[in-house]
N, C-alpha and C positions, 0 to 999 in steps of 0.2 A: 494644504501646505506641505504635509508630510509626503504626499505623492511627488510634488515637484522637487523636494529635497532628495528623494530617492533617485529621481531621474538625473539630478545634478551629480550625485555620487557616481552613477553609472558612466556618464559621459566624462567625468573627471578622470576616472580610472582608465577608461578606454582611450582617451586622447593623450594622456601623459605616459602610458605604457609603451615601451618600444618592443615591437615583435621582431626579434632577430631570428633569421632563418639560416640553418646550416646549408652550405652550398651544395651538399649532396642530397638534401631532402627533396623528395618528389611528392607533389600534391597527388592525392588519390581519393577516390570514392569507395565506400564500403556498403555492402548490402547485407542485412541480417534479418532476424525475425524470430517469432515463436508462435506456437499454436497449441490447441488442446481439444480433444474430442472426449465427450463425457456421456456415460450412461448413468442415469440417476433413478433410483427406486426410493419412493417415500410413502410411508403408510402411517397415518394417524389413527388412533383408536376409533373403532366404529365408523370408519370411512373407507372408501375405495382407494386402493393403492394407485399412486401416480408413477408412471414409467415414461421416461423421456430419453431420447438419443439426440445429442446436440453438439455440433462443432462450435463450442462456446466462443472461442476467440481465434482470429487469424490476424496476426500483427506483422507489419513490415517495418524494419528499421532502414533508414537511409542516412548516411553521414558522409561528410567531406572534410578532409584535413587540408586547409589552405597552406599551412606551414606547421612548424613544430609547436607553435603556441595557439594559433587560431583554428577553430574548427566549427562545423555546423552539424547538429544531430537532430533527427526527427523520428517520430513513431506514429504510424497510422494504424488504427485498429478497426476491424470489422467484427461485430459480435452477432452470433446466431445466424450466420450464413448469408442473410440478405436484409435489406432495409425497405420496409413498405408499410404504410398506414400505421405508423407508430411502433412497429415491431422491428427488432434488431436495432443496431446502432453503428454508425460510422463516425469515428472520432479522431481528431488530431490531438493525440495525448502528449506529444512532445514535439517541439520545433524551436530550437534555440541556438544562438551563437555562443560559443564557449571560448574563453581565454584562460590559459594556464601560464601564469607568470613564473611560478616556482611551486614546489611541493606545499608551501605554506599559504599560498594565495592563488585564487582564480575566481572567475565569475561566469555566470550563465545569464542570458537575457532572452526572453521569448515565452513560449509555452513550456512551463517547467512543473516539476513535482516537488511539493513540500516534503521535508524529511520527518515524517510522523510514523513511527513503528518500523519494523524490519522489512515489511513486504511492499510498502507503497512505492519505493524506488526500484526494488529488485523483486519482480513478481513473476518471473518466467517459471513455467511448470516444474522443471527439474530442481528448482531451488527450495521448494517447500513440500511438506508432507500433506497427504490427503488429496483426493481428486479435486475438490473445490477448495478455494482459499478458505482459511479458518473463518468461522462465523464472526469472530472478534473483528476481523478486517473487513467485514461488511457492515456490522451494526455500530461498532464504537469508532474504529478508524476507517473512514469510508474509502477504502482502496478500490480502484485506482482514483486518486485525488490529484487533479491537475488544474492549471490555470495560467493566466498571463502575469508575468512578473520578472523578478531578478533574484539571483542567488549568489552569495559569496561563500567560497568553500576553501578548505585547506587541511593540511596535516602537519602537526608540529609536536615532536617529542612524544610520539605514540598517541597523541590526542587528535582525533579527526572531528572537524566541525563543519557546519553548514548553516548559514543565515539566509532565510528566504523572506522576501517582501513581495506580496502578490495580491491579486484580487481577493475581495472578501466573500462572505457567504450571504445568502438570502434568508433572513430570519423568518420571513413569512412561511417558509417551507420546513422549518424545524417541527418535529413531531415526537410524541411519546413512543411511537412505533418504530421510527427510523432515525431518531436523534437528528444529527446534522446532515445526514447523507443527501437528502433531496435539496439541501440548500446550496450545493455546489453549482457554480455558474459555468464551469467548463470552458471558460475563455470566450463565450459568446457575448460580445458587446457588454462585457462585465463592468459593473459600477466601480469606479475608482475612487469614490468618495471616502470609504472606510476600508483601508487596506488591512491585510492580514499579515501578522509577523510570526515567524516560526524559527526557532533556534534548536539545533540538535548537536549534542556533543557525545562522542564515543571514545572509550579508551581501548586501545589495541595492543597494549604492552605485553600481554601474555599469549603464548602460542595457541592458536585455535580459538581464542576467546574474544568476543566483542561484547562490551557492556557499556550501557549509556542510557540516554533519555532525551526527551525533547519537551519544549514548552511552546504553545501556540496561543496567540491572542488575536481576537477580531471583534470590533464593535459592529457586529453584523446588523444590516439594515435591509428592509424590504419596502414594498409600497405602503404597508399598513402597520409596520412594527419596527422596533429597534431593540436588539437584545445582545449585549456583550457576552461572548463566550471565551473561556480559557480551557485549554487542553494540556494536561501533563501526562506523560507516559514514560515508563521505564522498560528496558528490554535487555536481554542477554542471550547470546547464542554461543554454544560451544560445539565445535566440530573437530575432533582430534581422536586418534587411536580407535577409529571406527565407531566412536560414541557421538551421538547427536543429542543435544539438549537445547531447547528453545523455550524462553519464557517472556511473556509480555503482559503488562498491566497498563490500562489507560483509564483516564477519568475526564469527563467534560462537565464543567460548571456553567450554569446559565444565570444571567443576572436577573431576568424578569419572568413573569407569567408562571403558569402552574408547574411546568417542567423545570426542575432545579439541578438535576444531576443525572448523568449517564456514565456507567463504568463497566468494566469487565476484564477478564484475563484468560490466558490459555497457557498450558504447559505441554510440550512435546518431549517424549523420550524415545530415542531410536538407537538401534545398533546394527551395524553392517556385519552380517554373518559370513560374507564371502571370504573373509580372511581366515576364518576357522575351517572352511571347507576347501580352501585353495581354489576358489572360483574366480574367473576374470570378471564375470558379471556381478555388479553390486546388488545385493539383496538386503533390504533394510526394513525389517519389521519395526513398527512404532506403536505407541499408545499416546492418546491425547485426552486431557481433561480441560474443559472450558466452562466458564460461568460468566454470563453477561446480562445486563439489564439496561435497556435504553431509557427506562423511566425509574432509575434506582431511587430517586427522591423526587416527590411531587408535593405540592402544597396540600392537595386533597388526600393524599396517602391511600391506604387500603388497597382495593382491587386495581387501582390505576398503576400501582407499582408491581403487583403480583402478575398482572396480565402480560408484562413484557420482560419477565425474569425467566431465563432459561439456563439449565445446566446441560452439559453435553459431554458424553464420553465416547471415545472412538478407538478402534484398533484397525490397523491396516498394514500395508506393505508397499514399498517402492522398489521396483526392479529396474536397474540401469545397465543395459548392455554396453553403453558408452555414457560418458558423463552428461551429454547433451540430449539424450533420449531417455524417457522414463515411461514405464507402465505402472499403473497404480490401481490399488484396490483398497476399499475401506468399508467398515461396518460400524454403525453406532446407534446410540439412543439419545434423543434430545427430549428433555422433560420441561414442560411449562409449569411454573409454580402454581398459577391459578388453575385449580381443578386437577393438579398433578397429571396433566394430559401428556401422554408419551407418543413420540413419533419415531418409528424405526427407519433408518436410512442405510442404503447400500449403494455404493458407487464404484464404477469402473472407469478408467481413463487412460489415455495415452497423450503424452506431451513431448514437445521438442523445442530446442532453441539453437540458433546458429549465428 
C-alpha cells in the first residue's frame, strides 16, 4: 500500500506541475565522468605483502536538459577494467528523470542514490582524502549505495533536504563482517514489498560549513528472514581558508538475530599549504583517524564483537594541479581488536572528474 501511495505522489506532482520554458533555452546533452587508478600495498603481521595495481573505477555521466525544469541524468560504472566470471562489475548507478520546480522543491525518479553520509552522493576522487574511500564508507555506510525509487529535494532558508523512497535491502545477506553492504539489491528486479525511507537535512548557513545528518528505515526482508534496520548518521564538513575538516559518525540498529548494532566514525584534518608557498598547485597534507565495528553489539558478545572492530590512523597528501585532477599518497596502520593484529597500508593514486 505504501508503494502505491508513493507512486501516486510522484504522478500527482508530475502531472500538476507546469514546466515553463524560456524561449531562449536550448536543449542540450552533457557528457562527464570520473576515474581512478590505484596502487595498493597491504601487509598484515606474519603474512606476505599484497601489492596490486588497479584501475578501480571508470565512470561515464550522460545527461540531457529538455528545458529549464526537466532533465535526465545517468551514470554507468565499470570497476576493475573488465567483467568476466564474477570479476569486475558493470553497473547502472544512476538513471533518473529530474524536475526542478524551484529552489525549495524538485524530485528525481529512476535509479537514484539515498542521502546517507557525505560521500554516497558525491564520491568523485578529487572530493575526498585518501586513495581509497574511507573504510567507514565501505563498512558502515555502503558507498556507493543505489537503487530504484523516487526522491524529493530542495533548499529553504539555508536548510537543504532530501527525502528518498526506494527499494529495500535483502536481510538474508546481512552479516557481522559486512553489516548491510551485501544486502543492497542494486536495482535488479528489486522487491518492492518493503520500501526504504531516507531523510537527510543539512544546514548551510555558515560560509564553508555543511552540518547535518540523516535517518534511514527499512523493514528489510529476504527469502528466509525479516529484519528491520534503522540508520542514523551525523556529519560535518568545513572547507575554508585552506583548512579542511571532515567528521562523520554512523550507527545501524538491527531488530532481530545475533547482530544488533554496527557503528563507526572518522575524522579528517587537512591544510592546503600552497597558499603559504605561493604555489598554483594545491598541496594538501592530511591526517585521518577512524574507528568502526560492523558487529559493535551482538547477543553472544565476546570475540564476535572484537573480531570486527578496527581502528585506523592514516597520513597522506593530495596534490591538485587543477581542481578536477588529483594525485594522492597515503600511509596508515589498521589494528584489529581481536589479537591486536596490525596491517600496514600504503597507497598511491591518480583521479579525475569532468
